[in-house]
C-alpha positions as CSV (number, residue, x, y, z in Angstrom):
1,M,34.9,-38.9,77.9
2,K,35.2,-39.7,74.2
3,A,37.8,-37.6,72.3
4,A,36.2,-34.8,70.3
5,R,38.4,-35.5,67.3
6,G,41.3,-37.9,66.6
7,D,44.1,-37.6,69.1
8,I,42.6,-34.4,70.6
9,K,41.2,-35.3,74.0
10,P,39.3,-33.2,76.6
11,E,42.0,-33.6,79.1
12,D,44.4,-31.8,76.7
13,L,42.4,-28.5,77.2
14,E,44.7,-27.2,80.0
15,R,47.8,-28.0,78.1
16,Y,46.7,-26.1,75.1
17,R,45.5,-23.2,77.3
18,E,48.9,-22.9,78.9
19,W,50.7,-23.1,75.5
20,G,48.4,-20.4,74.1
21,E,48.8,-18.2,77.1
22,K,52.6,-18.3,76.7
23,H,52.9,-18.1,72.9
24,L,49.9,-16.7,71.1
25,F,48.3,-13.3,70.6
26,Q,44.6,-13.2,69.9
27,P,43.1,-10.3,67.9
28,N,41.4,-7.5,69.9
29,V,41.4,-9.4,73.2
30,A,43.9,-9.2,76.1
31,R,45.8,-12.5,76.5
32,S,44.7,-12.7,80.1
33,T,41.1,-12.6,79.0
34,T,41.5,-15.1,76.2
35,Y,43.3,-17.7,78.3
36,A,41.5,-17.2,81.6
37,P,40.7,-20.8,82.9
38,D,37.0,-20.1,83.3
39,S,36.5,-18.6,79.8
40,F,39.0,-20.4,77.5
41,R,37.3,-22.5,74.8
42,L,39.0,-24.5,72.1
43,F,36.8,-25.4,69.1
44,V,37.9,-28.5,67.3
45,K,35.1,-29.7,65.0
46,E,32.2,-28.5,62.8
47,T,29.0,-30.5,62.4
48,D,25.9,-29.6,60.3
49,G,26.7,-26.2,58.9
50,C,25.7,-24.0,61.8
51,H,27.2,-25.9,64.7
52,V,30.7,-26.3,66.1
53,V,32.0,-28.5,68.9
54,D,34.6,-27.7,71.5
55,I,37.3,-29.9,72.9
56,T,35.0,-31.1,75.7
57,G,32.4,-32.3,73.3
58,K,29.9,-29.4,73.9
59,T,28.0,-28.3,70.8
60,Y,27.3,-24.6,70.0
61,L,24.9,-22.9,67.6
62,D,27.1,-20.4,65.7
63,A,24.9,-17.3,65.1
64,F,27.9,-15.2,64.1
65,A,29.3,-17.3,61.2
66,S,32.7,-17.6,62.8
67,L,33.7,-14.0,62.2
68,M,30.7,-12.9,59.9
69,Y,32.0,-14.9,57.0
70,V,31.0,-18.6,56.9
71,N,28.1,-17.7,54.6
72,V,27.5,-21.1,53.2
73,G,28.0,-22.9,56.5
74,Y,30.6,-25.2,57.9
75,G,31.6,-28.6,56.3
76,R,31.3,-27.8,52.6
77,Q,33.3,-30.5,51.0
78,E,32.9,-29.2,47.5
79,I,34.9,-26.0,48.5
80,V,37.6,-28.1,50.1
81,D,37.8,-30.3,46.9
82,A,38.0,-27.3,44.6
83,A,41.0,-25.9,46.5
84,Y,42.6,-29.3,46.7
85,E,42.3,-30.1,43.0
86,Q,43.7,-26.6,42.2
87,L,46.7,-27.2,44.5
88,R,47.4,-30.5,42.8
89,T,47.3,-28.8,39.4
90,L,49.0,-25.4,40.0
91,S,49.8,-24.6,43.6
92,S,50.7,-20.9,43.1
93,S,50.6,-18.1,40.6
94,V,53.7,-17.9,38.5
95,G,55.4,-14.5,39.0
96,T,52.9,-11.7,38.3
97,S,51.2,-13.6,35.5
98,P,47.4,-14.1,36.0
99,S,46.1,-17.6,36.6
100,I,43.0,-19.2,35.0
101,P,41.2,-19.3,38.4
102,Q,41.8,-15.5,38.9
103,I,40.5,-14.7,35.5
104,K,37.4,-17.0,35.9
105,L,36.6,-15.5,39.3
106,A,37.1,-11.9,38.1
107,K,34.6,-12.6,35.2
108,K,32.1,-14.1,37.7
109,L,32.3,-11.1,40.0
110,A,31.8,-8.8,37.1
111,E,28.7,-10.8,36.2
112,I,27.1,-10.8,39.7
113,T,27.9,-7.3,41.0
114,P,25.5,-4.5,40.1
115,G,25.9,-1.9,37.4
116,D,29.1,-1.7,35.4
117,L,31.5,-2.9,38.2
118,S,33.8,-4.9,36.0
119,V,37.5,-4.9,36.8
120,V,39.0,-6.7,39.9
121,F,42.1,-6.5,42.0
122,F,42.6,-9.5,44.4
123,G,44.0,-9.3,48.0
124,N,43.9,-11.5,51.1
125,N,41.4,-9.9,53.5
126,G,38.9,-7.0,53.9
127,C,41.6,-4.6,55.1
128,D,43.5,-5.2,51.9
129,A,40.4,-4.6,49.8
130,V,39.6,-1.3,51.5
131,E,43.1,0.1,51.2
132,T,43.3,-1.0,47.6
133,G,40.2,0.9,46.9
134,I,41.5,4.1,48.4
135,K,44.8,3.7,46.6
136,L,43.0,3.2,43.3
137,A,40.8,6.3,44.0
138,R,43.8,8.5,44.5
139,H,45.7,7.2,41.5
140,Y,42.6,7.5,39.3
141,H,42.2,11.2,40.2
142,K,45.9,11.9,39.4
143,L,45.6,10.1,36.0
144,S,42.4,12.2,35.4
145,G,44.3,15.5,36.1
146,Y,43.3,16.1,39.7
147,A,46.6,15.7,41.5
148,N,45.3,17.3,44.8
149,R,42.4,14.9,45.4
150,Y,43.7,12.7,48.2
151,K,41.3,13.2,51.2
152,V,38.8,10.5,52.2
153,I,35.5,11.2,54.0
154,C,34.4,8.3,56.3
155,R,31.8,7.8,59.0
156,R,32.5,7.7,62.7
157,R,32.1,4.5,64.7
158,E,32.8,2.2,61.8
159,Y,35.5,-0.3,61.2
160,H,37.4,-1.0,57.9
161,G,40.4,-2.9,59.1
162,A,43.4,-2.8,61.5
163,S,46.2,-1.4,59.3
164,F,47.3,2.2,59.9
165,G,45.3,3.3,56.9
166,T,42.1,1.5,57.7
167,M,42.3,2.4,61.4
168,A,42.3,6.0,60.3
169,M,39.4,5.6,58.0
170,G,37.3,3.7,60.6
171,R,38.6,5.3,63.8
172,P,35.7,5.4,66.3
173,L,35.5,8.1,68.9
174,K,36.5,7.6,72.5
175,S,33.7,9.4,74.3
176,G,31.2,9.1,77.1
177,N,29.1,6.7,74.9
178,P,30.9,3.3,75.1
179,L,29.1,2.0,72.0
180,M,31.7,1.1,69.4
181,C,34.5,3.2,70.9
182,E,37.8,1.4,70.2
183,D,40.9,2.9,71.8
184,Y,43.4,3.3,69.0
185,G,45.4,5.9,70.7
186,A,48.4,3.6,71.3
187,Y,48.9,3.2,67.5
188,G,48.8,6.7,66.0
189,P,49.5,8.8,64.1
190,F,47.5,7.3,61.3
191,M,47.2,8.0,57.6
192,P,46.5,11.7,57.1
193,G,43.7,13.2,55.0
194,V,40.8,11.4,56.6
195,I,37.7,13.4,57.6
196,H,34.9,11.8,59.7
197,V,31.2,12.6,59.5
198,A,28.2,11.3,61.5
199,P,26.8,7.9,60.7
200,P,23.0,7.4,60.0
201,R,22.3,6.2,63.5
202,C,18.6,6.9,63.9
203,Y,18.4,5.3,67.4
204,R,21.3,7.4,68.7
205,C,21.4,10.4,66.3
206,E,24.4,12.6,66.9
207,Y,22.3,15.6,66.3
208,D,19.4,14.6,68.6
209,L,17.0,14.7,65.7
210,R,14.3,12.2,64.6
211,Y,13.7,10.7,61.2
212,P,12.1,11.9,58.9
213,D,11.9,15.4,60.4
214,C,15.7,15.4,60.5
215,D,15.8,16.0,56.8
216,L,18.7,13.5,56.8
217,K,21.2,16.0,58.3
218,C,23.8,13.2,58.5
219,A,23.8,12.9,54.7
220,R,23.6,16.7,54.0
221,E,26.6,17.2,56.4
222,V,28.7,15.3,53.8
223,E,28.2,18.1,51.3
224,R,29.0,20.7,53.9
225,V,32.3,18.9,54.8
226,I,33.2,18.7,51.1
227,L,32.7,22.4,50.6
228,R,34.7,23.2,53.8
229,E,37.6,21.0,52.7
230,G,37.5,22.1,49.1
231,P,36.0,19.6,46.5
232,E,39.3,19.7,44.6
233,T,41.1,18.0,47.5
234,V,38.6,15.2,48.2
235,A,39.1,11.8,46.5
236,A,36.3,9.6,47.9
237,F,33.6,8.9,50.3
238,L,34.0,5.5,52.0
239,S,31.5,3.6,54.1
240,S,29.5,0.4,54.4
241,P,25.9,0.1,53.1
242,V,25.1,-1.2,56.6
243,S,27.8,-1.2,59.3
244,S,28.2,-4.1,61.6
245,Q,30.6,-2.2,63.8
246,S,28.0,0.6,64.2
247,L,25.6,-2.0,65.5
248,V,23.7,-2.7,62.3
249,D,22.3,0.8,61.9
250,V,20.2,0.4,58.7
251,P,20.1,3.8,57.1
252,P,16.9,5.4,55.8
253,P,16.1,4.6,52.2
254,E,17.0,8.1,51.0
255,Y,20.4,8.1,52.6
256,W,22.5,6.3,50.0
257,P,20.9,7.9,46.9
258,M,21.7,11.3,48.5
259,I,25.3,10.3,49.1
260,R,25.6,9.1,45.6
261,S,24.2,12.4,44.3
262,I,26.6,14.5,46.4
263,C,29.6,12.4,45.2
264,D,28.5,12.9,41.6
265,K,28.0,16.6,42.1
266,Y,31.5,17.2,43.4
267,G,33.5,14.5,41.5
268,L,34.2,12.2,44.4
269,L,34.4,8.4,44.0
270,L,31.9,6.5,46.1
271,Q,33.6,3.5,47.7
272,M,31.4,0.9,49.5
273,D,32.9,-1.5,52.0
274,C,30.9,-4.6,51.3
275,V,33.3,-6.9,53.2
276,V,30.5,-7.9,55.6
277,C,27.5,-6.8,53.4
278,G,28.5,-9.0,50.4
279,F,27.4,-12.4,49.1
280,G,23.9,-12.5,50.5
281,R,24.3,-11.2,54.1
282,T,21.6,-8.4,53.7
283,G,19.1,-10.4,51.7
284,K,20.6,-9.1,48.5
285,M,23.7,-10.4,46.9
286,F,25.4,-7.1,47.8
287,G,24.3,-4.7,50.4
288,C,24.2,-1.6,48.1
289,E,21.5,-3.3,46.1
290,N,19.0,-2.7,49.0
291,F,19.4,1.1,48.3
292,G,19.5,1.1,44.5
293,V,23.0,2.6,44.4
294,V,26.0,1.4,42.4
295,P,29.4,2.5,43.9
296,D,32.4,3.4,41.9
297,I,34.6,1.0,44.0
298,M,33.4,-1.9,46.0
299,S,35.5,-3.9,48.6
300,L,34.7,-7.6,49.0
301,A,36.0,-10.3,51.3
302,K,34.6,-12.7,54.0
303,G,31.6,-14.2,52.2
304,I,33.5,-14.3,48.9
305,V,35.0,-17.7,50.0
306,S,33.0,-18.2,53.2
307,G,36.3,-18.1,55.2
308,Y,37.6,-21.4,53.8
309,L,40.7,-19.7,52.5
310,P,42.0,-16.1,52.6
311,L,40.8,-13.9,49.8
312,S,39.5,-10.4,49.0
313,A,38.6,-8.4,46.0
314,T,38.3,-4.8,45.0
315,I,36.1,-4.2,42.0
316,V,35.7,-1.0,40.1
317,R,33.5,0.4,37.4
318,T,34.6,0.3,33.8
319,E,35.1,4.1,33.8
320,I,37.4,3.9,36.8
321,A,39.5,1.1,35.3
322,A,39.9,2.8,31.9
323,P,42.9,5.1,32.8
324,F,44.8,2.0,33.9
325,K,44.7,0.4,30.5
326,K,48.2,1.7,29.7
327,T,49.3,2.7,33.2
328,A,50.4,0.2,35.9
329,F,48.7,0.2,39.2
330,K,51.6,-0.1,41.5
331,H,50.2,-2.4,44.1
332,I,50.7,-6.1,45.1
333,Y,49.9,-8.7,47.8
334,S,52.1,-11.8,47.6
335,F,49.3,-14.2,48.0
336,G,46.4,-12.0,46.7
337,G,44.2,-14.0,44.4
338,H,45.9,-17.3,45.1
339,P,44.7,-19.9,42.6
340,A,43.4,-22.3,45.3
341,S,41.5,-19.4,47.0
342,C,39.9,-18.3,43.7
343,M,38.7,-21.9,42.9
344,A,37.3,-22.2,46.4
345,A,35.5,-18.8,45.9
346,L,34.0,-20.1,42.6
347,A,32.7,-23.2,44.4
348,N,31.4,-21.0,47.2
349,I,29.5,-18.6,44.9
350,D,28.0,-21.6,43.1
351,I,26.6,-22.9,46.4
352,I,25.1,-19.5,47.2
353,E,23.4,-19.4,43.8
354,R,22.4,-23.0,43.5
355,E,20.9,-23.2,47.0
356,N,19.2,-19.8,46.8
357,L,21.0,-18.6,50.0
358,V,20.4,-14.9,49.2
359,E,16.7,-15.5,49.2
360,N,17.0,-17.6,52.4
361,S,18.9,-14.7,54.0
362,A,16.0,-12.4,53.2
363,V,13.2,-14.8,54.3
364,V,14.8,-16.2,57.5
365,G,16.3,-12.8,58.2
366,R,12.8,-11.3,58.3
367,Y,11.7,-14.1,60.6
368,L,14.7,-13.7,62.9
369,L,14.1,-9.9,63.1
370,E,10.4,-10.5,64.0
371,R,11.4,-13.0,66.7
372,L,14.0,-10.6,68.1
373,Q,11.5,-7.7,68.1
374,E,9.3,-9.8,70.5
375,L,12.0,-9.2,73.1
376,S,11.2,-5.5,73.2
377,H,9.0,-6.2,76.2
378,H,12.2,-6.6,78.2
379,P,13.0,-3.4,80.1
380,T,16.6,-3.7,79.1
381,V,16.0,-4.0,75.3
382,G,16.3,-0.5,73.8
383,D,16.2,-1.2,70.1
384,V,16.0,-4.1,67.6
385,R,17.0,-3.6,64.0
386,G,18.3,-5.5,61.0
387,I,18.3,-6.4,57.3
388,G,18.6,-9.9,56.0
389,L,20.6,-12.2,58.3
390,F,22.2,-9.1,59.8
391,C,20.4,-8.2,63.1
392,A,21.2,-6.5,66.4
393,V,19.6,-6.1,69.8
394,E,20.8,-3.0,71.7
395,Y,20.5,-3.0,75.5
396,V,19.9,-0.1,77.9
397,R,19.6,0.4,81.6
398,D,16.9,3.0,81.0
399,K,14.8,3.1,77.9
400,Q,13.9,6.8,78.3
401,R,17.5,7.9,78.7
402,K,19.0,5.1,76.5
403,T,21.7,4.5,79.0
404,P,23.8,1.6,77.7
405,F,25.0,-1.4,79.6
406,D,28.5,-1.0,81.0
407,E,31.2,-3.4,79.7
408,A,31.0,-5.7,82.8
409,L,27.3,-6.3,82.3
410,T,27.7,-7.0,78.6
411,V,30.4,-9.5,79.3
412,R,28.2,-11.3,81.8
413,L,25.5,-11.6,79.1
414,K,28.0,-12.9,76.6
415,Q,29.1,-15.6,79.1
416,K,25.5,-16.7,79.7
417,L,25.0,-17.1,76.0
418,M,28.1,-19.1,75.6
419,Q,27.3,-21.3,78.5
420,A,23.9,-22.0,76.9
421,G,25.6,-22.9,73.7
422,L,25.0,-19.8,71.6
423,I,27.8,-17.9,69.8
424,T,27.1,-14.3,69.0
425,R,28.9,-11.0,69.0
426,T,27.8,-9.6,72.4
427,R,29.7,-6.3,73.1
428,D,29.1,-2.6,73.1
429,S,25.8,-3.1,74.9
430,S,24.4,-5.2,72.1
431,T,24.1,-8.6,70.7
432,Q,24.6,-9.1,66.9
433,F,23.4,-12.0,64.8
434,L,25.2,-12.7,61.5
435,P,24.7,-16.5,61.2
436,P,25.5,-18.6,58.2
437,L,23.0,-18.0,55.3
438,I,21.8,-21.6,55.7
439,F,20.2,-20.6,59.0
440,T,16.7,-22.0,59.4
441,K,13.6,-20.7,61.2
442,Q,14.2,-23.4,63.8
443,D,17.8,-22.1,64.3
444,A,16.4,-18.6,64.8
445,D,13.9,-19.9,67.3
446,E,16.6,-21.6,69.3
447,A,18.8,-18.6,69.2
448,V,16.1,-16.2,70.3
449,E,14.9,-18.5,73.1
450,I,18.5,-18.7,74.5
451,L,18.8,-14.9,74.3
452,D,15.4,-14.4,76.0
453,R,16.4,-16.5,79.0
454,A,19.8,-14.9,79.3
455,I,18.3,-11.4,79.2
456,T,15.8,-12.4,81.9
457,E,18.6,-13.7,84.1
458,I,20.5,-10.4,83.7
459,E,17.4,-8.4,84.6
460,N,16.8,-10.5,87.7
461,E,20.4,-9.7,88.7
462,L,19.8,-6.0,88.2
463,A,16.5,-6.0,90.0
């Protein structure tokens, strides 16, 4: 068989598998699972933007954008060239002095983000961006004369990163419902001062209520928690406009305006984690724009540079930045805002704007959602939901009781999709689609047809 790339040959697969098994951790997966001979894959090449090739020469349609971040697709030479030219000119920041690429990117972000979000702090990844936001919120309150405001209200069953701080903020519950229940027990204790409230999960409401008769209890509960804790002790409310980890639960349209109003009433800062929801993913440039709300602090990563280099940003409103005019924000990441990453991000944002990828996300996203909703005839498809190119199918053994698939069944479905050449996130009794924003209707058709066949096979096995 012809080599997939250069000196990498299919017969090298076993050698790399053995090396990896001995020497490499993979995130969130047991090493025995990653390097099992029947499931180990080694991707070595990208092709036309939405497709990747493994070492055996097999091509896959990537409907998960690597890890939800290759927004402009694979193979964008202009991004590579922008980083390369910057590395040739100035390969690093000099001390703590700003670089021209940092300043240009900060200005660009201030121009394209909603409202008066205007001042940026750069990091390396989404976890950095979220923790930076919380640190800014606490420091802002102290500078404003509220030294006791340190607590953070977050939503259950979400994910904001894997540091001790962000694990605390996004810690899902371990319960009888296996959907999005990470077991973080081995790593505690976590950052104190974090309070969790129910997410707006209409399909699996924690209160067993139905929208709109529920009167949005999940939002009103936030006010109750603030009063219970004492408003003078709470610094911020943190969540994602739409959470990928909570299986793409799109909140009712009134939810975020209510949260914004509650935060304003009690002096909390509203921080939105737009790490996944940024740069066109939801059919708007930023996820909060779907709900007409401007946060005080917004965390950005992933699509900011489409994964070509590490980069994140935390952007705050003018009012929040004002107290730091003469006071240092004691915070740093050695490689945060690297000049090459910033130039790559500027090239990436230019592609998003020039090729109207936000609009494509909205248009093709609606089409993908409609196609996925056609799968509702399956007895195992419990719910289909989404916004932009951000969709999920949730599986059940019983539609009436909403009994989710067990892990073994979900893994079998994932294996079938991979064998058919479709990359998704299939776990927690669901399949999520977050493809590159260059996804076409033809790509959507291919993905849905593969999923349809795989679900049918699973149902035949369950019969």
